[in-house]
N, CA, C, O and CB atoms as a CASP TS submission, in Angstrom:
PFRMAT TS
TARGET T0000
AUTHOR 0000-0000-0000
METHOD Language model
MODEL 1
PARENT N/A
ATOM      1  N   MET     1     117.109 117.191 182.586  1.00  0.00           N
ATOM      2  CA  MET     1     116.764 118.207 181.611  1.00  0.00           C
ATOM      3  C   MET     1     115.433 117.878 180.929  1.00  0.00           C
ATOM      4  O   MET     1     114.622 118.770 180.681  1.00  0.00           O
ATOM      5  CB  MET     1     117.879 118.343 180.572  1.00  0.00           C
ATOM      6  N   ARG     2     115.213 116.600 180.628  1.00  0.00           N
ATOM      7  CA  ARG     2     113.984 116.208 179.933  1.00  0.00           C
ATOM      8  C   ARG     2     112.744 116.574 180.746  1.00  0.00           C
ATOM      9  O   ARG     2     111.733 117.007 180.194  1.00  0.00           O
ATOM     10  CB  ARG     2     113.993 114.704 179.644  1.00  0.00           C
ATOM     11  N   GLU     3     112.836 116.393 182.077  1.00  0.00           N
ATOM     12  CA  GLU     3     111.684 116.726 182.924  1.00  0.00           C
ATOM     13  C   GLU     3     111.360 118.216 182.851  1.00  0.00           C
ATOM     14  O   GLU     3     110.193 118.603 182.798  1.00  0.00           O
ATOM     15  CB  GLU     3     111.954 116.317 184.381  1.00  0.00           C
ATOM     16  N   ARG     4     112.404 119.048 182.849  1.00  0.00           N
ATOM     17  CA  ARG     4     112.202 120.499 182.778  1.00  0.00           C
ATOM     18  C   ARG     4     111.612 120.896 181.425  1.00  0.00           C
ATOM     19  O   ARG     4     110.744 121.765 181.353  1.00  0.00           O
ATOM     20  CB  ARG     4     113.534 121.244 183.017  1.00  0.00           C
ATOM     21  N   VAL     5     112.082 120.261 180.362  1.00  0.00           N
ATOM     22  CA  VAL     5     111.521 120.520 179.026  1.00  0.00           C
ATOM     23  C   VAL     5     110.035 120.167 179.026  1.00  0.00           C
ATOM     24  O   VAL     5     109.217 120.925 178.505  1.00  0.00           O
ATOM     25  CB  VAL     5     112.282 119.703 177.928  1.00  0.00           C
ATOM     26  N   MET     6     109.687 119.028 179.604  1.00  0.00           N
ATOM     27  CA  MET     6     108.281 118.619 179.664  1.00  0.00           C
ATOM     28  C   MET     6     107.444 119.638 180.442  1.00  0.00           C
ATOM     29  O   MET     6     106.338 119.983 180.027  1.00  0.00           O
ATOM     30  CB  MET     6     108.154 117.227 180.311  1.00  0.00           C
ATOM     31  N   GLU     7     107.974 120.118 181.569  1.00  0.00           N
ATOM     32  CA  GLU     7     107.253 121.119 182.366  1.00  0.00           C
ATOM     33  C   GLU     7     106.982 122.374 181.535  1.00  0.00           C
ATOM     34  O   GLU     7     105.870 122.902 181.539  1.00  0.00           O
ATOM     35  CB  GLU     7     108.057 121.484 183.638  1.00  0.00           C
ATOM     36  N   ILE     8     107.994 122.839 180.834  1.00  0.00           N
ATOM     37  CA  ILE     8     107.851 124.048 180.012  1.00  0.00           C
ATOM     38  C   ILE     8     106.794 123.827 178.937  1.00  0.00           C
ATOM     39  O   ILE     8     105.916 124.666 178.741  1.00  0.00           O
ATOM     40  CB  ILE     8     109.205 124.439 179.364  1.00  0.00           C
ATOM     41  N   LEU     9     106.881 122.694 178.241  1.00  0.00           N
ATOM     42  CA  LEU     9     105.935 122.412 177.160  1.00  0.00           C
ATOM     43  C   LEU     9     104.509 122.301 177.685  1.00  0.00           C
ATOM     44  O   LEU     9     103.576 122.807 177.063  1.00  0.00           O
ATOM     45  CB  LEU     9     106.325 121.123 176.435  1.00  0.00           C
ATOM     46  N   GLU    10     104.335 121.638 178.831  1.00  0.00           N
ATOM     47  CA  GLU    10     102.992 121.479 179.389  1.00  0.00           C
ATOM     48  C   GLU    10     102.432 122.799 179.887  1.00  0.00           C
ATOM     49  O   GLU    10     101.220 123.010 179.849  1.00  0.00           O
ATOM     50  CB  GLU    10     103.007 120.468 180.521  1.00  0.00           C
ATOM     51  N   ASP    11     103.308 123.701 180.359  1.00  0.00           N
ATOM     52  CA  ASP    11     102.847 125.033 180.761  1.00  0.00           C
ATOM     53  C   ASP    11     102.348 125.822 179.559  1.00  0.00           C
ATOM     54  O   ASP    11     101.358 126.549 179.650  1.00  0.00           O
ATOM     55  CB  ASP    11     103.973 125.802 181.464  1.00  0.00           C
ATOM     56  N   ILE    12     103.041 125.673 178.430  1.00  0.00           N
ATOM     57  CA  ILE    12     102.681 126.428 177.231  1.00  0.00           C
ATOM     58  C   ILE    12     101.468 125.821 176.535  1.00  0.00           C
ATOM     59  O   ILE    12     100.548 126.538 176.141  1.00  0.00           O
ATOM     60  CB  ILE    12     103.864 126.482 176.265  1.00  0.00           C
ATOM     61  N   ARG    13     101.469 124.491 176.387  1.00  0.00           N
ATOM     62  CA  ARG    13     100.352 123.803 175.717  1.00  0.00           C
ATOM     63  C   ARG    13      99.997 122.523 176.473  1.00  0.00           C
ATOM     64  O   ARG    13     100.420 121.431 176.093  1.00  0.00           O
ATOM     65  CB  ARG    13     100.711 123.475 174.236  1.00  0.00           C
ATOM     66  N   GLY    14      99.234 122.666 177.522  1.00  0.00           N
ATOM     67  CA  GLY    14      98.841 121.540 178.351  1.00  0.00           C
ATOM     68  C   GLY    14      97.897 120.567 177.667  1.00  0.00           C
ATOM     69  O   GLY    14      97.631 119.487 178.194  1.00  0.00           O
ATOM     70  N   ASP    15      97.392 120.936 176.503  1.00  0.00           N
ATOM     71  CA  ASP    15      96.429 120.096 175.792  1.00  0.00           C
ATOM     72  C   ASP    15      97.094 119.074 174.868  1.00  0.00           C
ATOM     73  O   ASP    15      96.399 118.326 174.181  1.00  0.00           O
ATOM     74  CB  ASP    15      95.494 120.964 174.989  1.00  0.00           C
ATOM     75  N   ILE    16      98.417 119.033 174.842  1.00  0.00           N
ATOM     76  CA  ILE    16      99.141 118.149 173.920  1.00  0.00           C
ATOM     77  C   ILE    16      99.842 117.048 174.698  1.00  0.00           C
ATOM     78  O   ILE    16     100.394 117.292 175.771  1.00  0.00           O
ATOM     79  CB  ILE    16     100.166 118.946 173.078  1.00  0.00           C
ATOM     80  N   ASP    17      99.819 115.839 174.156  1.00  0.00           N
ATOM     81  CA  ASP    17     100.546 114.714 174.749  1.00  0.00           C
ATOM     82  C   ASP    17     101.974 114.720 174.199  1.00  0.00           C
ATOM     83  O   ASP    17     102.275 114.041 173.217  1.00  0.00           O
ATOM     84  CB  ASP    17      99.827 113.345 174.445  1.00  0.00           C
ATOM     85  N   PHE    18     102.833 115.481 174.834  1.00  0.00           N
ATOM     86  CA  PHE    18     104.218 115.618 174.368  1.00  0.00           C
ATOM     87  C   PHE    18     105.010 114.325 174.535  1.00  0.00           C
ATOM     88  O   PHE    18     105.989 114.099 173.825  1.00  0.00           O
ATOM     89  CB  PHE    18     104.914 116.745 175.120  1.00  0.00           C
ATOM     90  N   GLU    19     104.593 113.484 175.464  1.00  0.00           N
ATOM     91  CA  GLU    19     105.334 112.257 175.753  1.00  0.00           C
ATOM     92  C   GLU    19     105.365 111.310 174.559  1.00  0.00           C
ATOM     93  O   GLU    19     106.373 110.641 174.332  1.00  0.00           O
ATOM     94  CB  GLU    19     104.725 111.550 176.951  1.00  0.00           C
ATOM     95  N   THR    20     104.283 111.243 173.795  1.00  0.00           N
ATOM     96  CA  THR    20     104.203 110.268 172.714  1.00  0.00           C
ATOM     97  C   THR    20     104.255 110.871 171.308  1.00  0.00           C
ATOM     98  O   THR    20     104.540 110.159 170.344  1.00  0.00           O
ATOM     99  CB  THR    20     102.951 109.488 172.858  1.00  0.00           C
ATOM    100  N   CYS    21     103.989 112.145 171.182  1.00  0.00           N
ATOM    101  CA  CYS    21     103.915 112.748 169.851  1.00  0.00           C
ATOM    102  C   CYS    21     105.311 113.045 169.288  1.00  0.00           C
ATOM    103  O   CYS    21     106.155 113.631 169.966  1.00  0.00           O
ATOM    104  CB  CYS    21     103.086 114.036 169.902  1.00  0.00           C
ATOM    105  N   THR    22     105.533 112.630 168.044  1.00  0.00           N
ATOM    106  CA  THR    22     106.819 112.882 167.379  1.00  0.00           C
ATOM    107  C   THR    22     106.639 113.662 166.085  1.00  0.00           C
ATOM    108  O   THR    22     107.560 113.747 165.272  1.00  0.00           O
ATOM    109  CB  THR    22     107.533 111.563 167.090  1.00  0.00           C
ATOM    110  N   THR    23     105.454 114.231 165.894  1.00  0.00           N
ATOM    111  CA  THR    23     105.176 115.010 164.685  1.00  0.00           C
ATOM    112  C   THR    23     104.518 116.343 165.053  1.00  0.00           C
ATOM    113  O   THR    23     103.554 116.772 164.420  1.00  0.00           O
ATOM    114  CB  THR    23     104.268 114.209 163.717  1.00  0.00           C
ATOM    115  N   LEU    24     105.051 116.975 166.072  1.00  0.00           N
ATOM    116  CA  LEU    24     104.443 118.207 166.586  1.00  0.00           C
ATOM    117  C   LEU    24     104.382 119.314 165.544  1.00  0.00           C
ATOM    118  O   LEU    24     103.410 120.069 165.500  1.00  0.00           O
ATOM    119  CB  LEU    24     105.210 118.696 167.790  1.00  0.00           C
ATOM    120  N   ILE    25     105.399 119.421 164.710  1.00  0.00           N
ATOM    121  CA  ILE    25     105.420 120.444 163.662  1.00  0.00           C
ATOM    122  C   ILE    25     104.794 119.901 162.386  1.00  0.00           C
ATOM    123  O   ILE    25     103.954 120.556 161.768  1.00  0.00           O
ATOM    124  CB  ILE    25     106.863 120.921 163.390  1.00  0.00           C
ATOM    125  N   ASP    26     105.211 118.692 161.996  1.00  0.00           N
ATOM    126  CA  ASP    26     104.721 118.105 160.746  1.00  0.00           C
ATOM    127  C   ASP    26     103.202 118.037 160.692  1.00  0.00           C
ATOM    128  O   ASP    26     102.613 118.226 159.628  1.00  0.00           O
ATOM    129  CB  ASP    26     105.296 116.717 160.565  1.00  0.00           C
ATOM    130  N   ASP    27     102.565 117.771 161.817  1.00  0.00           N
ATOM    131  CA  ASP    27     101.110 117.666 161.854  1.00  0.00           C
ATOM    132  C   ASP    27     100.420 118.969 162.251  1.00  0.00           C
ATOM    133  O   ASP    27      99.202 118.997 162.427  1.00  0.00           O
ATOM    134  CB  ASP    27     100.709 116.582 162.807  1.00  0.00           C
ATOM    135  N   GLY    28     101.192 120.047 162.392  1.00  0.00           N
ATOM    136  CA  GLY    28     100.608 121.345 162.714  1.00  0.00           C
ATOM    137  C   GLY    28     100.075 121.456 164.128  1.00  0.00           C
ATOM    138  O   GLY    28      99.223 122.299 164.407  1.00  0.00           O
ATOM    139  N   ILE    29     100.568 120.609 165.027  1.00  0.00           N
ATOM    140  CA  ILE    29     100.101 120.642 166.413  1.00  0.00           C
ATOM    141  C   ILE    29     100.638 121.877 167.121  1.00  0.00           C
ATOM    142  O   ILE    29      99.908 122.561 167.838  1.00  0.00           O
ATOM    143  CB  ILE    29     100.529 119.365 167.165  1.00  0.00           C
ATOM    144  N   LEU    30     101.926 122.157 166.914  1.00  0.00           N
ATOM    145  CA  LEU    30     102.512 123.391 167.445  1.00  0.00           C
ATOM    146  C   LEU    30     102.506 124.451 166.360  1.00  0.00           C
ATOM    147  O   LEU    30     102.846 124.182 165.208  1.00  0.00           O
ATOM    148  CB  LEU    30     103.958 123.151 167.968  1.00  0.00           C
ATOM    149  N   GLU    31     102.115 125.659 166.741  1.00  0.00           N
ATOM    150  CA  GLU    31     102.079 126.772 165.796  1.00  0.00           C
ATOM    151  C   GLU    31     103.286 127.678 166.030  1.00  0.00           C
ATOM    152  O   GLU    31     104.021 127.503 167.001  1.00  0.00           O
ATOM    153  CB  GLU    31     100.754 127.574 165.934  1.00  0.00           C
ATOM    154  N   SER    32     103.483 128.628 165.153  1.00  0.00           N
ATOM    155  CA  SER    32     104.660 129.497 165.232  1.00  0.00           C
ATOM    156  C   SER    32     104.727 130.256 166.552  1.00  0.00           C
ATOM    157  O   SER    32     105.813 130.425 167.105  1.00  0.00           O
ATOM    158  CB  SER    32     104.659 130.484 164.076  1.00  0.00           C
ATOM    159  N   LEU    33     103.598 130.712 167.065  1.00  0.00           N
ATOM    160  CA  LEU    33     103.612 131.420 168.350  1.00  0.00           C
ATOM    161  C   LEU    33     104.007 130.493 169.489  1.00  0.00           C
ATOM    162  O   LEU    33     104.658 130.921 170.442  1.00  0.00           O
ATOM    163  CB  LEU    33     102.243 132.037 168.635  1.00  0.00           C
ATOM    164  N   ASP    34     103.615 129.218 169.396  1.00  0.00           N
ATOM    165  CA  ASP    34     104.036 128.236 170.393  1.00  0.00           C
ATOM    166  C   ASP    34     105.559 128.102 170.378  1.00  0.00           C
ATOM    167  O   ASP    34     106.195 128.063 171.431  1.00  0.00           O
ATOM    168  CB  ASP    34     103.365 126.864 170.129  1.00  0.00           C
ATOM    169  N   ILE    35     106.136 128.031 169.181  1.00  0.00           N
ATOM    170  CA  ILE    35     107.589 127.873 169.045  1.00  0.00           C
ATOM    171  C   ILE    35     108.305 129.082 169.639  1.00  0.00           C
ATOM    172  O   ILE    35     109.313 128.928 170.329  1.00  0.00           O
ATOM    173  CB  ILE    35     107.985 127.690 167.557  1.00  0.00           C
ATOM    174  N   VAL    36     107.797 130.273 169.378  1.00  0.00           N
ATOM    175  CA  VAL    36     108.402 131.491 169.933  1.00  0.00           C
ATOM    176  C   VAL    36     108.391 131.419 171.463  1.00  0.00           C
ATOM    177  O   VAL    36     109.395 131.725 172.106  1.00  0.00           O
ATOM    178  CB  VAL    36     107.642 132.765 169.440  1.00  0.00           C
ATOM    179  N   SER    37     107.274 131.020 172.038  1.00  0.00           N
ATOM    180  CA  SER    37     107.174 130.890 173.496  1.00  0.00           C
ATOM    181  C   SER    37     108.131 129.831 174.026  1.00  0.00           C
ATOM    182  O   SER    37     108.813 130.047 175.028  1.00  0.00           O
ATOM    183  CB  SER    37     105.741 130.545 173.905  1.00  0.00           C
ATOM    184  N   ILE    38     108.179 128.687 173.351  1.00  0.00           N
ATOM    185  CA  ILE    38     109.044 127.588 173.771  1.00  0.00           C
ATOM    186  C   ILE    38     110.508 128.009 173.739  1.00  0.00           C
ATOM    187  O   ILE    38     111.247 127.765 174.692  1.00  0.00           O
ATOM    188  CB  ILE    38     108.826 126.361 172.877  1.00  0.00           C
ATOM    189  N   VAL    39     110.926 128.638 172.651  1.00  0.00           N
ATOM    190  CA  VAL    39     112.319 129.064 172.515  1.00  0.00           C
ATOM    191  C   VAL    39     112.677 130.070 173.623  1.00  0.00           C
ATOM    192  O   VAL    39     113.750 129.983 174.218  1.00  0.00           O
ATOM    193  CB  VAL    39     112.563 129.691 171.112  1.00  0.00           C
ATOM    194  N   GLY    40     111.794 131.000 173.888  1.00  0.00           N
ATOM    195  CA  GLY    40     112.043 131.978 174.953  1.00  0.00           C
ATOM    196  C   GLY    40     112.209 131.311 176.311  1.00  0.00           C
ATOM    197  O   GLY    40     113.108 131.652 177.079  1.00  0.00           O
ATOM    198  N   GLU    41     111.331 130.354 176.594  1.00  0.00           N
ATOM    199  CA  GLU    41     111.412 129.629 177.863  1.00  0.00           C
ATOM    200  C   GLU    41     112.686 128.792 177.945  1.00  0.00           C
ATOM    201  O   GLU    41     113.340 128.756 178.987  1.00  0.00           O
ATOM    202  CB  GLU    41     110.186 128.731 178.041  1.00  0.00           C
ATOM    203  N   PHE    42     113.042 128.117 176.844  1.00  0.00           N
ATOM    204  CA  PHE    42     114.276 127.321 176.827  1.00  0.00           C
ATOM    205  C   PHE    42     115.494 128.207 177.048  1.00  0.00           C
ATOM    206  O   PHE    42     116.387 127.858 177.820  1.00  0.00           O
ATOM    207  CB  PHE    42     114.412 126.561 175.497  1.00  0.00           C
ATOM    208  N   ASN    43     115.533 129.354 176.373  1.00  0.00           N
ATOM    209  CA  ASN    43     116.666 130.273 176.519  1.00  0.00           C
ATOM    210  C   ASN    43     116.840 130.691 177.976  1.00  0.00           C
ATOM    211  O   ASN    43     117.960 130.742 178.484  1.00  0.00           O
ATOM    212  CB  ASN    43     116.471 131.516 175.632  1.00  0.00           C
ATOM    213  N   ASP    44     115.721 130.990 178.647  1.00  0.00           N
ATOM    214  CA  ASP    44     115.775 131.419 180.046  1.00  0.00           C
ATOM    215  C   ASP    44     116.103 130.256 180.983  1.00  0.00           C
ATOM    216  O   ASP    44     116.968 130.375 181.851  1.00  0.00           O
ATOM    217  CB  ASP    44     114.445 132.053 180.453  1.00  0.00           C
ATOM    218  N   ALA    45     115.414 129.142 180.804  1.00  0.00           N
ATOM    219  CA  ALA    45     115.545 128.021 181.738  1.00  0.00           C
ATOM    220  C   ALA    45     116.904 127.336 181.663  1.00  0.00           C
ATOM    221  O   ALA    45     117.424 126.869 182.676  1.00  0.00           O
ATOM    222  CB  ALA    45     114.463 127.008 181.474  1.00  0.00           C
ATOM    223  N   PHE    46     117.477 127.275 180.468  1.00  0.00           N
ATOM    224  CA  PHE    46     118.716 126.522 180.288  1.00  0.00           C
ATOM    225  C   PHE    46     119.914 127.410 179.982  1.00  0.00           C
ATOM    226  O   PHE    46     121.009 126.913 179.718  1.00  0.00           O
ATOM    227  CB  PHE    46     118.543 125.520 179.185  1.00  0.00           C
ATOM    228  N   ASP    47     119.708 128.728 180.018  1.00  0.00           N
ATOM    229  CA  ASP    47     120.778 129.688 179.750  1.00  0.00           C
ATOM    230  C   ASP    47     121.482 129.383 178.429  1.00  0.00           C
ATOM    231  O   ASP    47     122.708 129.292 178.363  1.00  0.00           O
ATOM    232  CB  ASP    47     121.791 129.684 180.895  1.00  0.00           C
ATOM    233  N   VAL    48     120.676 129.231 177.387  1.00  0.00           N
ATOM    234  CA  VAL    48     121.190 128.976 176.042  1.00  0.00           C
ATOM    235  C   VAL    48     120.653 130.054 175.104  1.00  0.00           C
ATOM    236  O   VAL    48     119.758 130.818 175.462  1.00  0.00           O
ATOM    237  CB  VAL    48     120.788 127.546 175.541  1.00  0.00           C
ATOM    238  N   GLU    49     121.208 130.099 173.918  1.00  0.00           N
ATOM    239  CA  GLU    49     120.721 130.999 172.879  1.00  0.00           C
ATOM    240  C   GLU    49     120.391 130.152 171.663  1.00  0.00           C
ATOM    241  O   GLU    49     121.281 129.750 170.913  1.00  0.00           O
ATOM    242  CB  GLU    49     121.774 132.113 172.533  1.00  0.00           C
ATOM    243  N   ILE    50     119.115 129.886 171.475  1.00  0.00           N
ATOM    244  CA  ILE    50     118.669 129.131 170.302  1.00  0.00           C
ATOM    245  C   ILE    50     118.528 130.131 169.163  1.00  0.00           C
ATOM    246  O   ILE    50     117.738 131.072 169.241  1.00  0.00           O
ATOM    247  CB  ILE    50     117.309 128.361 170.574  1.00  0.00           C
ATOM    248  N   SER    51     119.296 129.917 168.114  1.00  0.00           N
ATOM    249  CA  SER    51     119.356 130.888 167.016  1.00  0.00           C
ATOM    250  C   SER    51     118.268 130.634 165.972  1.00  0.00           C
ATOM    251  O   SER    51     117.591 129.607 165.985  1.00  0.00           O
ATOM    252  CB  SER    51     120.731 130.843 166.351  1.00  0.00           C
ATOM    253  N   VAL    52     118.127 131.587 165.085  1.00  0.00           N
ATOM    254  CA  VAL    52     117.152 131.483 163.995  1.00  0.00           C
ATOM    255  C   VAL    52     117.460 130.255 163.131  1.00  0.00           C
ATOM    256  O   VAL    52     116.550 129.590 162.636  1.00  0.00           O
ATOM    257  CB  VAL    52     117.160 132.775 163.128  1.00  0.00           C
ATOM    258  N   GLU    53     118.752 129.966 162.956  1.00  0.00           N
ATOM    259  CA  GLU    53     119.144 128.803 162.153  1.00  0.00           C
ATOM    260  C   GLU    53     118.671 127.488 162.770  1.00  0.00           C
ATOM    261  O   GLU    53     118.532 126.484 162.070  1.00  0.00           O
ATOM    262  CB  GLU    53     120.655 128.773 161.982  1.00  0.00           C
ATOM    263  N   ASP    54     118.425 127.495 164.084  1.00  0.00           N
ATOM    264  CA  ASP    54     117.962 126.287 164.783  1.00  0.00           C
ATOM    265  C   ASP    54     116.447 126.092 164.689  1.00  0.00           C
ATOM    266  O   ASP    54     115.930 125.054 165.101  1.00  0.00           O
ATOM    267  CB  ASP    54     118.373 126.348 166.244  1.00  0.00           C
ATOM    268  N   LEU    55     115.746 127.071 164.157  1.00  0.00           N
ATOM    269  CA  LEU    55     114.283 126.994 164.101  1.00  0.00           C
ATOM    270  C   LEU    55     113.826 126.155 162.918  1.00  0.00           C
ATOM    271  O   LEU    55     113.145 126.639 162.014  1.00  0.00           O
ATOM    272  CB  LEU    55     113.674 128.398 164.013  1.00  0.00           C
ATOM    273  N   LEU    56     114.213 124.894 162.947  1.00  0.00           N
ATOM    274  CA  LEU    56     113.851 123.937 161.908  1.00  0.00           C
ATOM    275  C   LEU    56     112.806 122.977 162.449  1.00  0.00           C
ATOM    276  O   LEU    56     112.830 122.641 163.633  1.00  0.00           O
ATOM    277  CB  LEU    56     115.094 123.167 161.406  1.00  0.00           C
ATOM    278  N   PRO    57     111.883 122.528 161.595  1.00  0.00           N
ATOM    279  CA  PRO    57     110.838 121.624 162.069  1.00  0.00           C
ATOM    280  C   PRO    57     111.376 120.398 162.806  1.00  0.00           C
ATOM    281  O   PRO    57     110.805 119.982 163.814  1.00  0.00           O
ATOM    282  CB  PRO    57     110.003 121.176 160.911  1.00  0.00           C
ATOM    283  N   GLU    58     112.464 119.820 162.312  1.00  0.00           N
ATOM    284  CA  GLU    58     112.981 118.599 162.937  1.00  0.00           C
ATOM    285  C   GLU    58     113.477 118.841 164.360  1.00  0.00           C
ATOM    286  O   GLU    58     113.585 117.891 165.136  1.00  0.00           O
ATOM    287  CB  GLU    58     114.106 118.023 162.097  1.00  0.00           C
ATOM    288  N   ASN    59     113.781 120.084 164.720  1.00  0.00           N
ATOM    289  CA  ASN    59     114.227 120.383 166.083  1.00  0.00           C
ATOM    290  C   ASN    59     113.075 120.519 167.075  1.00  0.00           C
ATOM    291  O   ASN    59     113.303 120.589 168.282  1.00  0.00           O
ATOM    292  CB  ASN    59     115.038 121.652 166.085  1.00  0.00           C
ATOM    293  N   PHE    60     111.849 120.556 166.577  1.00  0.00           N
ATOM    294  CA  PHE    60     110.694 120.770 167.454  1.00  0.00           C
ATOM    295  C   PHE    60     109.590 119.722 167.266  1.00  0.00           C
ATOM    296  O   PHE    60     108.491 119.886 167.796  1.00  0.00           O
ATOM    297  CB  PHE    60     110.124 122.150 167.210  1.00  0.00           C
ATOM    298  N   ASN    61     109.867 118.664 166.530  1.00  0.00           N
ATOM    299  CA  ASN    61     108.855 117.633 166.282  1.00  0.00           C
ATOM    300  C   ASN    61     108.596 116.741 167.487  1.00  0.00           C
ATOM    301  O   ASN    61     107.530 116.134 167.588  1.00  0.00           O
ATOM    302  CB  ASN    61     109.272 116.783 165.119  1.00  0.00           C
ATOM    303  N   SER    62     109.567 116.653 168.410  1.00  0.00           N
ATOM    304  CA  SER    62     109.395 115.782 169.577  1.00  0.00           C
ATOM    305  C   SER    62     110.168 116.347 170.760  1.00  0.00           C
ATOM    306  O   SER    62     111.023 117.219 170.603  1.00  0.00           O
ATOM    307  CB  SER    62     109.864 114.338 169.264  1.00  0.00           C
ATOM    308  N   VAL    63     109.855 115.839 171.940  1.00  0.00           N
ATOM    309  CA  VAL    63     110.570 116.242 173.148  1.00  0.00           C
ATOM    310  C   VAL    63     112.047 115.880 173.022  1.00  0.00           C
ATOM    311  O   VAL    63     112.916 116.679 173.373  1.00  0.00           O
ATOM    312  CB  VAL    63     109.953 115.574 174.400  1.00  0.00           C
ATOM    313  N   ASP    64     112.334 114.674 172.521  1.00  0.00           N
ATOM    314  CA  ASP    64     113.727 114.247 172.377  1.00  0.00           C
ATOM    315  C   ASP    64     114.501 115.187 171.455  1.00  0.00           C
ATOM    316  O   ASP    64     115.656 115.512 171.728  1.00  0.00           O
ATOM    317  CB  ASP    64     113.791 112.813 171.838  1.00  0.00           C
ATOM    318  N   ALA    65     113.874 115.620 170.374  1.00  0.00           N
ATOM    319  CA  ALA    65     114.536 116.546 169.453  1.00  0.00           C
ATOM    320  C   ALA    65     114.824 117.878 170.147  1.00  0.00           C
ATOM    321  O   ALA    65     115.874 118.480 169.924  1.00  0.00           O
ATOM    322  CB  ALA    65     113.666 116.774 168.195  1.00  0.00           C
ATOM    323  N   MET    66     113.900 118.335 170.983  1.00  0.00           N
ATOM    324  CA  MET    66     114.110 119.591 171.689  1.00  0.00           C
ATOM    325  C   MET    66     115.224 119.467 172.733  1.00  0.00           C
ATOM    326  O   MET    66     116.004 120.399 172.930  1.00  0.00           O
ATOM    327  CB  MET    66     112.811 120.041 172.355  1.00  0.00           C
ATOM    328  N   VAL    67     115.294 118.317 173.397  1.00  0.00           N
ATOM    329  CA  VAL    67     116.380 118.088 174.362  1.00  0.00           C
ATOM    330  C   VAL    67     117.717 118.094 173.623  1.00  0.00           C
ATOM    331  O   VAL    67     118.685 118.680 174.108  1.00  0.00           O
ATOM    332  CB  VAL    67     116.179 116.735 175.128  1.00  0.00           C
ATOM    333  N   GLU    68     117.783 117.456 172.470  1.00  0.00           N
ATOM    334  CA  GLU    68     119.016 117.464 171.673  1.00  0.00           C
ATOM    335  C   GLU    68     119.387 118.886 171.256  1.00  0.00           C
ATOM    336  O   GLU    68     120.559 119.260 171.289  1.00  0.00           O
ATOM    337  CB  GLU    68     118.858 116.572 170.425  1.00  0.00           C
ATOM    338  N   LEU    69     118.396 119.670 170.867  1.00  0.00           N
ATOM    339  CA  LEU    69     118.631 121.064 170.472  1.00  0.00           C
ATOM    340  C   LEU    69     119.245 121.851 171.626  1.00  0.00           C
ATOM    341  O   LEU    69     120.216 122.583 171.432  1.00  0.00           O
ATOM    342  CB  LEU    69     117.316 121.728 170.016  1.00  0.00           C
ATOM    343  N   ILE    70     118.691 121.705 172.807  1.00  0.00           N
ATOM    344  CA  ILE    70     119.213 122.419 173.984  1.00  0.00           C
ATOM    345  C   ILE    70     120.628 121.943 174.297  1.00  0.00           C
ATOM    346  O   ILE    70     121.512 122.751 174.582  1.00  0.00           O
ATOM    347  CB  ILE    70     118.288 122.207 175.217  1.00  0.00           C
ATOM    348  N   THR    71     120.838 120.641 174.243  1.00  0.00           N
ATOM    349  CA  THR    71     122.166 120.080 174.524  1.00  0.00           C
ATOM    350  C   THR    71     123.201 120.638 173.558  1.00  0.00           C
ATOM    351  O   THR    71     124.297 121.011 173.975  1.00  0.00           O
ATOM    352  CB  THR    71     122.136 118.542 174.436  1.00  0.00           C
ATOM    353  N   SER    72     122.867 120.698 172.279  1.00  0.00           N
ATOM    354  CA  SER    72     123.828 121.224 171.297  1.00  0.00           C
ATOM    355  C   SER    72     124.019 122.726 171.472  1.00  0.00           C
ATOM    356  O   SER    72     125.109 123.237 171.217  1.00  0.00           O
ATOM    357  CB  SER    72     123.358 120.917 169.862  1.00  0.00           C
ATOM    358  N   ALA    73     122.988 123.440 171.899  1.00  0.00           N
ATOM    359  CA  ALA    73     123.117 124.882 172.109  1.00  0.00           C
ATOM    360  C   ALA    73     123.998 125.195 173.321  1.00  0.00           C
ATOM    361  O   ALA    73     124.593 126.270 173.395  1.00  0.00           O
ATOM    362  CB  ALA    73     121.734 125.515 172.289  1.00  0.00           C
ATOM    363  N   LYS    74     124.079 124.264 174.263  1.00  0.00           N
ATOM    364  CA  LYS    74     124.909 124.458 175.440  1.00  0.00           C
ATOM    365  C   LYS    74     126.396 124.257 175.138  1.00  0.00           C
ATOM    366  O   LYS    74     127.250 124.740 175.882  1.00  0.00           O
ATOM    367  CB  LYS    74     124.473 123.510 176.538  1.00  0.00           C
ATOM    368  N   GLU    75     126.706 123.552 174.058  1.00  0.00           N
ATOM    369  CA  GLU    75     128.098 123.231 173.741  1.00  0.00           C
ATOM    370  C   GLU    75     128.817 124.376 173.069  1.00  0.00           C
ATOM    371  O   GLU    75     129.998 124.256 172.742  1.00  0.00           O
ATOM    372  CB  GLU    75     128.163 122.018 172.862  1.00  0.00           C
TER
END
């Protein structure tokens, strides 16, 4: 799953080092339109429904946080 998340993120914003960055939202690296694109791709790729309540900065600050978000959305 992590590899697929990385592919999606790199397709959307290939200019970011997602592997090492853990402050994607806190540092303003990802913008709101990026998050909308990411959520749409995650919903399609993983057959999940990420809700508005899940759109918290801590869920998008790192790749690991996004993988956890998808995992919890699948349950």
